[in-house]
TORSE-492644 format. One record per residue: residue in three letters; x, y, z of N, C-alpha, C, O in turn. Coordinates in steps of 0.05 Angstrom, whole numbers, plus 5000, padded with zeros to 4 digits. Example, Ala and Ser with C-alpha at 12.3 -4.5 7.8 and 13.67 -1.06 7.14 Angstrom:
2
ALA526448865156524649105156526449345156528549345169 SER525749555142527349795143525850015157526850235161 
//
This chain:
502
UNK684244514278683444714260682244594234683044374227 UNK680444724223678844604201679044764176678745004176 UNK679544624153679544754127676744714116676044494108 UNK675244934114672444904107672144914077673745024063 UNK669944794067669344814038668645094030668045264047 UNK668845144004668145403993665145463999663545284002 UNK664545724002661845804010659745703990657445663998 UNK660545663965658545573945658345273944656945163926 UNK659545133963659244853964661144693946660544473937 UNK663544803942665544663926666244403941666844413964 UNK666144173926666943923939670043903939671243803920 UNK671244003960674144013961675443733961677843713955 UNK673943533968675043263966675843203937677743053932 UNK674343323918674943273890677543403881678643323861 UNK678543603897680943733889683343543889685343593875 UNK683143333904685243133903683842863896684342663910 UNK682242863876680542633870681842423853684342373856 UNK680342293837681242053823683342123802683242343790 UNK685341953799687441993779686241963751684541803746 UNK687342143733686542123705688742233688690842313699 UNK688342253662690442343644689742623635687442713635 UNK691842773628691443043618694043173612696143073620 UNK693943403599696343553593696143823605693943923610 UNK698443963609698444223622699544423603701044363585 UNK698944683608699944903592702944943597703944873619 UNK704345043578707145093582707645363596705845533595 UNK709945383609710545633624711245853605712645813585 UNK710146083610710746323594711446553612710546563635 UNK712946733602713846963618711647173618710047203599 UNK711447323640709547543642710547783626712947803620 UNK708747953619709448203605709848423626708048483642 UNK712148543625712848743645712449023634713049073610 UNK711349203650710949473642711349653666710749573689 UNK712349903662712450093684709750133696707750143682 UNK709650143722707050163736706050443738707650623744 UNK703550483735702350743739700250713762699050513764 UNK699950923777698150913800695350873792693750773808 UNK694550943767691750913759691350693738689350693724 UNK693250503737692950283718690350133724689650103747 UNK688950043703686449893707686849613697688349563678 UNK685749423711685749143702683949113678681649203679 UNK684948993656683248963632681248733635681548563652 UNK679248743619677248533614675348493637672948483633 UNK676348473662674648393684673948643701675748793709 UNK671448693707670648923723671748893752672348673761 UNK672049123765673149123792671049063813668649103808 UNK671948973836670148913858669949143877671549333876 UNK668049133896668249303919670349183937670448933941 UNK672049353950674349243965673449093989671349144001 UNK675048883995674448724018677048614029678548484014 UNK677748664054680248574065679748324083677948314099 UNK681448134078681347894096682347974123684348124126 UNK681047874143681847934171683747714181683147484178 UNK685947804192687947614203686647454225685147554241 UNK687247204226686247024247687747104273690147144273 UNK686247104295687447164321688146904335686646704333 UNK690446914348691346684364691446424348690746214358 UNK692246454322692546214306690046074298689945834294 UNK687746224297685246104291684946064261683946234246 UNK685845834251685745774223682945744213682345794190 UNK681145664230678345624222677245894213675945914193 UNK677646104229676646364222677946474197676546584180 UNK680646444195682046544172681146404147681046524125 UNK680646144149679745994125677046094116676546124092 UNK675246154136672646254129672846524115671546574095 UNK674646704125675046964113676146954085675647134069 UNK677546734079678846714052676946604031677646594008 UNK674546514039672646404020671246634006669946804019 UNK671446653979670446873964668646793942669246613926 UNK666346913941664446883919664947113900665047343908 UNK665347053874666147253855663947463850664447663837 UNK661547413859659447613855659947853874658948073869 UNK661447813895662048033913665048083917665848293927 UNK666747893909669647923913671147803890671847563890 UNK671747963870673047863846676047873848677447753831 UNK677148013867680048073868681247973894680248013916 UNK683447823891685047723913687747863913689147863893 UNK688547983936690948133938692548053963691448033984 UNK695148013960696847943983699648023978700548053955 UNK701148054000704048113999705547863994704847654005 UNK707647873978709247643973710847553998711347724015 UNK711447303999712747194023714546954014713646774000 UNK717146964022718946744014719846594039721746444038 UNK718446624062719146474086718846174081717146094066 UNK720446024095720245734094720445604121720445354124 UNK720545764142721045664169718945464178719545274192 UNK716445514171714245344179714745054170714244864186 UNK715645014146716144744136718544624150718444394158 UNK720644784153723144674166722644584194723644374202 UNK721044744210720644664237718644424239719044244256 UNK716644424222714844194222716243934214715643724225 UNK718043954195719643724188721143614212721143364216 UNK722343784228723843694251721943564271722543344282 UNK719743684277717943574297716843294289716643114305 UNK716243264263715343004254717542794256717042564264 UNK719942874248722142684250722742604278723842384283 UNK721942774298722342704326719942564338719842504361 UNK717942504321715542364330713542544344711942454360 UNK713542804337711642994349709943114327710743144304 UNK707443184334705543314316705943614317705843724340 UNK706443754296706844044297704444194308702144104304 UNK704844414322702644574332701244694308702544804290 UNK698544664306697144774283697645064277697845144253 UNK698045234298698545514293701145564279701545784268 UNK702945374280705645404268705645324239707745344226 UNK703445224228703345124201702145344182699845414185 UNK703845434164702945624144703345494116705645474107 UNK701245414103701445254079703245374057704645234043 UNK703045644054704645774033707645734038709145714018 UNK708545714063711345684069712245394062714545354054 UNK710445204065711044924057711444914026713444804017 UNK709645034011709845033982712345183973713745083955 UNK712845413985715145573977717845443985719945533975 UNK717745244002720245104009721144913987723444823987 UNK719344853968719944663947720844803921720045023915 UNK722544663907723544773881721344803861719444643860 UNK721545013846719745063823721345073797723745103798 UNK719945053775721345053749720345293732720245273708 UNK719745513745718845753730721245863714723545863723 UNK720645973691722646103675723546363688721946503701 UNK726046423686727146673698726846903679727046863655 UNK726447143689726247373671729047453661731047383674 UNK729147603640731747693630732847933645735147993644 UNK730948073659731748323673731448273703731348053712 UNK731348493718731248483747728348473758727848523781 UNK726448423740723648413749722748123755724347963767 UNK720348063748719147793753718147663728717247803709 UNK718347403726716747243708714147173722714147093746 UNK711947193708709347113719708446863705708246853680 UNK707946653720707046393709704346333721703946333745 UNK702446263704699746193713698945933699698945923674 UNK698245733714697145493703695145363723694545483743 UNK694245133716692245003734691244753721692044673699 UNK689544613736688544353726685644323737685044393760 UNK684044193721681344133729681443883747683243713745 UNK679343863763679143623780677043443768676043493747 UNK676443223782674743013771671943113764670643003746 UNK670943313778668143403773667943583749665743653740 UNK670343663738670443843715669844133721670844313708 UNK668244183741667544463749669244563772668844783782 UNK671044393782672844473803675744453793676344293776 UNK677444633803680244643793682044763814681144883833 UNK684644733809686644873825688145063806689044973784 UNK688345313813689845513798692445563812692445603836 UNK694645573797697245633809698345893797698345923772 UNK699246073814700646313806703446303815703946283839 UNK705346303797708246283804709746533795709346633773 UNK711346643813712846883808715846823812716546693832 UNK717546913794720346833794722147073788721647223770 UNK724347103804726347303798728747173786729146933787 UNK730447343774732947243762735047193783735447353801 UNK736346963780738546893798741047063791741147173769 UNK742947073809745347223804747747073816747446923835 UNK750047113804752446993815753347153839753247403839 UNK754347013860755247153884757447353877757547563890 UNK759147283858761447453851760447713838761947913838 UNK758047713827757047953813755448143831754648353822 UNK754848063855753148223872754648463884757148473883 UNK753048643895754248873909755448783936754648563945 UNK757148943948758248863974756048863995753948983992 UNK756648724017754648704038755848774066758148714072 UNK754148904082754648944110752848754125750348794125 UNK753848554138752248354152752748374182755048354191 UNK750648404197750848414226749548164237747048134235 UNK751047984249750047734260749347784290751047854305 UNK746847724297745947754324745447474334743447344326 UNK747147374353747147094361746147064389747147184408 UNK744046894392742946824418744846634432745346414422 UNK745846714456747646534472746446484499747846424518 UNK743746504501742446454526742546164534743345994517 UNK741646094558741845824568740445624550741345394548 UNK738145694538736745504522738245424497737645224485 UNK740245584489741845524465744045314471745545234453 UNK744145214496746145014503745344734492747044564489 UNK742844704485741944444474743544374449743844554432 UNK744544134446745944054422744244114397741844064396 UNK745544224377744044304353743144594352741744674334 UNK744044744372743345024372745945194368746645254346 UNK747245274391749545444388751845314372753245444357 UNK752245054376754344914361753744924331755644954315 UNK751244904324750444924296750945204285751845244262 UNK750345404301750745684294753645744289754445864269 UNK755345654308758245704305759245584279760745714264 UNK758545334274759445204250758545344225760145384206 UNK756045434225755045574201756445844197757045914174 UNK756945994218758346244215761146214205762046364188 UNK762546024215765345974206765345904177767145984162 UNK763445734168763245664140762645904123763745934101 UNK760746074132759946304116762346494113762546614091 UNK763946534133766246714131768046644107769346824096 UNK768146394101769746304078768346354051769646344030 UNK765746404052764246444027763946734019763546793995 UNK764346914038763847204032766247324017768447214016 UNK765747544004767747673986769347884002768447974023 UNK771747953992773348154005772048424010772648554030 UNK770148493993768748753997766648754018765548954025 UNK766048514029763948494050765048564077767448554082 UNK763248634095763948694123762048544141759748514135 UNK763048474165761448314184761748424212763948494220 UNK759548444226759448514254758148284269756248154258 UNK759048224294757948004309757048104337758648214352 UNK754548064343753348134369752347884383750947724370 UNK753047844408751947624424750047734445750547954455 UNK747947584451746147684472745147454489744547234479 UNK744847514514743447344534741847524551739847634542 UNK742647574577741347784593741748054581740048234582 UNK744148094570744848344557746148284530746648054523 UNK746648494515747848464489750748564489751348764502 UNK752548414476755348484475756348474446755748294431 UNK757748684438758948694411761648554412763548644424 UNK761648324399764148164398766048254375768448224377 UNK764848374354766448474332764848694319762648654308 UNK765948944320764749164304765149104275766548914267 UNK763849264258763949204229766749174219768349364220 UNK767448934211770148854204770248754175768648594167 UNK772148854159772348754131773248464130774548364149 UNK772448324109773048044107776047994102776947764103 UNK777548204097780448164096781648094123783848004125 UNK780048144144780848074172779247834182778047844203 UNK779147624166777547384173778247264200776547174215 UNK780847264206781747144231780547274255779847144275 UNK780347544254779047684277776147604280775147574302 UNK774847564258772047484259771747194269769947124284 UNK773647024260773646754270774046744300772746584314 UNK775846904310776246924339773747014354773146914375 UNK772247204342769747294354767747074355766347044375 UNK767546914334765746684334766546484356764846374369 UNK769146454360770146264380769446364408769446194427 UNK768846614412768146724439765246704445764346774467 UNK763646594427760746554432760446344454761346114449 UNK759346404476759046214498756346254512755246474513 UNK755346034523752646034536752746194562754546164578 UNK750646354566750446504591747746644594747046814577 UNK746146584614743846744622741346704606740946494593 UNK739546904609736846894596736846994568738947024556 UNK734447044557734247124529732947404526730547434525 UNK734747604526733847874522733947934492735848074483 UNK731947834477732047854448731948144439733248224419 UNK730448314453730248594445732948724447733748874429 UNK734448674469737148804472738948714449740448884438 UNK738848454442740548364421739848484394741648574379 UNK737248504388736348604363736948904361737948994340 UNK736449054382736949344381739949394378740649564361 UNK741549254393744449294390745449224362747049364351 UNK744349004351745048934324744249144304745849214286 UNK741949244306741049464288742749714291743349844272 UNK743449774316745250004320747949974307748950154294 UNK749049734309751549674296751349694266753049814253 UNK749149594255748749604226748349894217749349964196 UNK747050054233746550334225749050494226749450664208 UNK750750444246753250604248755050544224756550724215 UNK754950314213756750234191755250234164756250134144 UNK752850354163751150344139752750444114754050654115 UNK752550294092753750374067751450374046750250174040 UNK751050614034748850644015749250463991747350373979 UNK751750413983752350253960752449953966753049793948 UNK751949883991752049593999749249504007747449654011 UNK749049234010746649114022747149104052749148994061 UNK745349224067745649234096743549054109741149104106 UNK744448854124742648654134743448564162745748524168 UNK741348524179741748404205740748114203738648064192 UNK742347934214741647644213741447544242743447524256 UNK738947484250738447394278738447094279736846964264 UNK740146984296740246684299739446624328740846684347 UNK737046504330735946464357733746254357732746174335 UNK733046154381730645984383728146154387725946034388 UNK728446414388726046594389724446584415722146664416 UNK725746484437724246454462725046684481726546644501 UNK724046924476724747164492723647144519721247094523 UNK725347184540724347174568725647384586725147384610 UNK727247564574728447774590728048044575727348044551 UNK728348264590728048524578725148574570723248464583 UNK724748724549722048784539721148544522722148514499 UNK719348384532718448154517715748204502714648024490 UNK714848454504712348524489712948514459714748654449 UNK711448354445711948324416711948584401713648634384 UNK709948754407709648994391712049174392712849294372 UNK713349194416715749354419718049244402719449384389 UNK718348974402720448854387719948874357721748934342 UNK717448824349716848844321717149134310717849174287 UNK716449324327716749604319719649674313720149834295 UNK721449564328724349614323725049504295726449644279 UNK724149264288724749154262723549324240724849374220 UNK721149414244719749574223721149844219721449944197 UNK722049964241723350224240725950204224726450374206 UNK727550004229730149984215729749884187731449944169 UNK727649734181727049664154726649904137727349914113 UNK725350114149724850364135727450514129727450694112 UNK729650434143732250554138733950374120736350414117 UNK732650184107733949994088735949814102737949734090 UNK735349744127736849524140734949294144733149304161 UNK735249084128733348874128734148644147736348654158 UNK732248464152732648254172732247974161730347924146 UNK734047794168733647514163733647374190735447414206 UNK731547214195731447064220732046774214730846644196 UNK733946654229734746374227733946234253735246284273 UNK731946064252731045934276732545664280733245524261 UNK733045604306734345354313732945254339731645404352 UNK733344994344732444884370729844734369728144774352 UNK729744534387727344364389724844524397722744484386 UNK725244694417723044884425723645144411725845254415 UNK721845244396722445464378720145664378717745594375 UNK720745924381718746134380718046214352718746424342 UNK716646034338716046064310714646324303715446464284 UNK712546384317710846614309712446874312712247044294 UNK713946904333715447154337717547184315717847394304 UNK719046964309721046984289719847044261721047194245 UNK717546924255716246974230715247264228715647394207 UNK714147374250713147644249715547844248715248054236 UNK717747784261720047954260721047974231721648194221 UNK721147744217721947754189720047914172720948064155 UNK717547884176715548034161715848334165715848494147 UNK716048414191716348694197719048814190719349054185 UNK721048634189723748724182724448704153726848714146 UNK722448674136722848664107724848444099726648484082 UNK724548214112726447994106724947724104722647714094 UNK726347514111725147244109725847084134727847154148 UNK724346874139724746704162725346424152723846314136 UNK727546304162728246034156728845884182729146004203 UNK728845624180729345454204731345234196731045114175 UNK733345184213735244974207735544794232735444894255 UNK735844534227736144354250738544164246739244024264 UNK739844174223742144004217744344164204743844384194 UNK746744054206749044194193748644204162749444394149 UNK747344004151746744004122744944234115745444374095 UNK742844284131740944504125742344764129742044954113 UNK744044794151745445034156747345104133747645334125 UNK748744894123750644934101749145034076750145214062 UNK746744924071745245014048744445304050744645464031 UNK743645384074742845664079745245854077745146054063 UNK747345784091749545974095751645964073753146154069 UNK751845744059753945734038752845754010754245823991 UNK750245704007749045713980747045943978747346113961 UNK744945933995742846133992743646414000743146603986 UNK744846434024745346704034747346854017746847084010 UNK749746744010751546903994750446983967751047203957 UNK748746813955747646873929745247063930744447183910 UNK743947083953741447243955741647463976739647553986 UNK744047553981744447774000742948023991741548154006 UNK743248083966741948323956739048273949738148043949 UNK737548493942734748473936734248513906735648663893 UNK732148383896731148433869728848623871728448793853 UNK727248603892724748753893723948823921724348663940 UNK723049073925721949153951718949173949717749233928 UNK717649123972714749153974713249023951711449153939 UNK713948773945712648633923709948523932709648413954 UNK707948553915705248463921704048323896704948363874 UNK702148153901700848013879697848073880696648103902 UNK696648083857693748113855692647933833693647943811 UNK690647783840689347603820686547693817684947703836 UNK685747753792683047843786681647613772682447523750 UNK679447523784677947303773675547403756674347603762 UNK675047263734672847333716670247203727670046963727 UNK668347363737665947253749664147103730662346953738 UNK664547143704662946993684664046713680662746543668 UNK666546653690667746393688668146263715667746023718 UNK668946423735669546313762667346383781666646623784 UNK666146183793663946233812665046303840663846483853 UNK667246173849668446243875671346143875672145983858 UNK672846253894675646173897676446183926675146313942 UNK678646043932679746053959682846043957683945853946 UNK684146243967687046253968688046073991687046094013 UNK689945893985690945714005693345844019695445884007 UNK692945914044695046044059695046344056693146464046 UNK697246474063697646764061695646924079695147154073 UNK694546794099692546924115693547184128692147384129 UNK696047174137697147414151698647594131700147774140 UNK698247554105699447734085697347864068697947984047 UNK694847834076692647944060692648244058693348374078 UNK691948354035691748644031688948704019687648534008 UNK688148954021685749044007686449093978688749113970 UNK684349113962684749163933686249423929688049433912 UNK685549633945686849893941689749893949691350053938 UNK690549723968693249723977695249613957697649643960 UNK694249483936696049373916697749583902700149553899 UNK696449803895697950023882698550253900699250473891 UNK698150213926698950413946701850343955702150163971 UNK703850483944706550403949707550473977709850423984 UNK705850603993706550644021705850404038706750384061 UNK704350214027703549974041705749764038706649714015 UNK706349624059708549434059707849184043705649084044 UNK709849094028709548844014711848654023712648664046 UNK712748484005714848294012717448363997717348473975 UNK719648304010722348343998723348083985723447883999 UNK724048093960724747853945727547883934728348083922 UNK729147673938731947673929732247533902730347443891 UNK734747523892735247393866734647093867735246953887 UNK733446993846733046703843730846593860730546353863 UNK729146763872727046673890724446623873723946763854 UNK722946423881720346373869718246393891718746313914 UNK715946483884713646513903711246373889710746433865 UNK709946203903707646053891705146093908705246083933 UNK702946143895700346163908698445963894698245963870 UNK696945813910694945623899692145713907691645803929 UNK690345693888687545753892685845513886686245383865 UNK683945443904681845253898679545413885678545603898 UNK678645343861676645493848674345323839674645083833 UNK671945443838669545313827668845453801668445703801 UNK668745303780668145423754665145413748663745233758 UNK664245603732661445593724661245383701662845383683 UNK659245213702659044993683659045103654657545273646 UNK660844983638660945053610662245323603662345393579 UNK663045473623664145743618666845723603668445553608 UNK667245913585669745933570670746223571669346403580 UNK673246253562674446523562676446563584677246373598 UNK677246813588679246873608678246803636676046883644 UNK679846643650679246553677680146753698678646823716 UNK682746833696683847023715686347153704687547053685 UNK686947383715689447513708691047573734689947673753 UNK693547493734695347533757697347753751698547753729 UNK697647933770699548153767701248183791700248153814 UNK703848223787705648273809706648563807707348653785 UNK706748703829707748973830710048993850709848873872 UNK712149133843714449153861715849423857715349563837 UNK717549483875719249723874722149653870723149453881 UNK723549813854726349773851727749823878727050013892 UNK729549643886730749673913732249933917732450033940 UNK733250053896734750303899733150553893733050743909 UNK731750553870730350793862727550813873726351033873 UNK726450583882723650573891721650613869719250653875 UNK722450613844720550633822718950373820720150153824 UNK716450393814714650153814714350043785714250193766 UNK714249783784713749643758711749423763711249333786 UNK710549323741708649103743709148903720710148973699 UNK708348663725708348453704705848283708704948243730 UNK704648203686702048063687702047813669703547793650 UNK700247633675699747403658696847313663695947313686 UNK695447233642692747133645692546843637694346733624 UNK690346723644689846443637686846413629685146533642 UNK686346253609683646203600682745933612684445763619 UNK680145893612679045633622680045403604680545183614 UNK680445463578681345253560684245173564685044963555 UNK685745333578688645273583689045103608691245023613 UNK686945053623687244873646687744593637686644503617 UNK689544453650690044173644687444023650686044083669 UNK686743823633684143693636683843553663681543543673 UNK685943453675685843323701688343393717690443453705 UNK688143373743690543433760692543213759694943253754 UNK691642963765693542743768694242613742692542573725 UNK696742533739697542393716699242553697701742523697 UNK697942733682699542883662699443183665700443323648 UNK698343283686698543573693701543623699702943433706 UNK702443873698705243923704706143803731704643823751 UNK708343663731709243513754709543703778708743633801 UNK710743933774711244113797708544213808708344263832 UNK706544243791703944323801702744103818701644153840 UNK703043853810702143633826703543623853702243573874 UNK706143663853707743663878706643883896706243843920 UNK706244123885705344353901702644293914702244363937 UNK700844163899698244093911698443893933697143913953 UNK700143693930700543493951701743623976700943573998 UNK703743803972705043943994702944104009702844094034 UNK701444263995699344434007697344264022696444334044 UNK696444044010694443874022695543754048694143734068 UNK698143674048699343564072699443774094698843714117 UNK700144024087700244234107697444284119697144314143 UNK695444284102692644324112691844094130690344134149 UNK692643854123691943624140693343654167692043604188 UNK695843734168697243764193696043984210696143974234 UNK694944184197693844414211690944364219690144424242 UNK689344254201686444234206685343954205682943914210 UNK687043754199686243474196684343434173682943234171 UNK684243624154682643594130684343704107684743944104 UNK685243524090686843594067685343564041685643374027 UNK683543764035681843744012680343484012679743373991 UNK679643384036678043134037679742884037678542664038 UNK682342904035684042664033685142594061685342764079 UNK685842344064687142254089690142204083691042234060 UNK691642134103694442104100695241874081697041914065 UNK693841644082694541434063694241534034695841454016 UNK692141684028691841784001694041983993694941983971 UNK694742154012696942344007699542194002701042263984 UNK700041984018702541834014702541693987704641683974 UNK700241603978700041473952700841673930702341603911 UNK699741913931700442113911703342193912704742223892 UNK704442223937707242303940709042083929711042143915 UNK708441833935710041613925710141613894712241563882 UNK707841663882707641663853709441883841710541853819 UNK709642113855711142333845714142323850715642483839 UNK715042133867717842123874719542083848721442233844 UNK718841893832720341843807719942063786721742143772 UNK717442163785716842363764718242623770719142763751 UNK718442703795719642963802722742953802724043153797 UNK723842723808726742693810727842913829729743053821 UNK726642923852727343133872727543013899725542893908 UNK729843023913730142903939728143013959727442873978 UNK727243263956725243363974722543233972721043213991 UNK721943133948719442983944719642713958717742613970 UNK721942593956722442343971722142394001720942234015 UNK723242614011723042684039720142724046719242654068 UNK718642854028715742914033714242654037712642634056 UNK714742454021713442194023714042064051712241954063 UNK716542084059717341974085715942134108715142004128 UNK715742394105714442554126711542484129710442474151 UNK710142434106707342354108707142094122705242054138 UNK708941904117708941644130709341684160708141544177 UNK711241864167711741914196709342034209708741984232 UNK707842204194705442334205703342114211701842144230 UNK703241914195701341694199701841554226699941494240 UNK704341514232705041384258704641574281703941484303 UNK705141834277704842024300701942074305701042084328 UNK700342114283697542184287695841954296693441994299 
//
């Protein structure tokens, strides 16, 4: 798959060009206001609407072409927010095993969103909007970053939860690191949940079996016994498991609680109705009833696309785990603290000033694209965002020579999880606020994000803004000490492993 240059001839090699010095703008909070259906974007005129077409059969070449926008005809970029990270987790495992990830399984936005950000948190239950960027060596090329952040919450302060675990016990889960990992994670999680929480456990292979109906956490031993009864048997009737799990969740639905189904599987459906549309329709239907879905992928062979689409249709997120350390992080840290939602149907819209920006290209989010009109159409699906989550979008942009003034304005729109009332927050950036150069003194987290996105593009298309793996490794090595982040150290090692695999 190929990452093509911008239609106006942007030299994308320059986006990761020569190192230089520069400073970056400081993070500021977005201004939040109640949303109105007829709100107008200030300063910049609107475009004629244009929807990016999803790539079929993982065709990144076509989707990249569709994402190339000339501001004379397309001033507005709109997409649904996404906090999935499964693409990065699974690619990390394949590289560590000496395998090259399948290009269709690489979604650059999920790689970037897997990494820590340092965005300021809002004081309320909305979003902070952070916009920054840096010029590249040609001065007329730049990377723009849009960061969105929700407020974290203490697990003890959250509302109670009804959690229905749907566990794949088919034959393929016998591989070490699958069902044994799931059992360990579930037992650990049971110790993390609060007395007001309730848990149901469904196992599925050829058929689905309810091992524990919705049970309060005061009866932990009963739930532990149910986990102990998880055993390998038969094929993978994913639809039966999912439907049974949703039925269990619906029967025990509590309006004052967070109601969620958590699917733990390798995603390799081979029994029952294996038609994707039928399975996805089930997830979408129950999401409309406020029962959301988290997909947790496991296994060397993994149905990435199905699990990702299930999460999208089920108003949830997709993660992937391959080690007990990763499982512990998900089930003991992230899940208890992010069970509830901060925002429903969250969307982002970036309006570019055509007098300053000649063209732009959004990196990733191909299957989350929306039309301009869908941004304020609250019947159109967006992304569900929990407490303490950050979402990052990167744009490669071509500036008009010598242009000054407002470069772009980013707006996030979301609905309150309970009342469904809509709100918006916005932040703009001027051309003068761009860091003079990317490498060296631009914000460290921005530099990390660009290297991560470039690595993902290389793994998918063998073209990372014109850089090769040795150049990517050089930048990652430089950032290891500056970022003081173990994931950046891991990133440098993964790039080195990719050099030996490729």
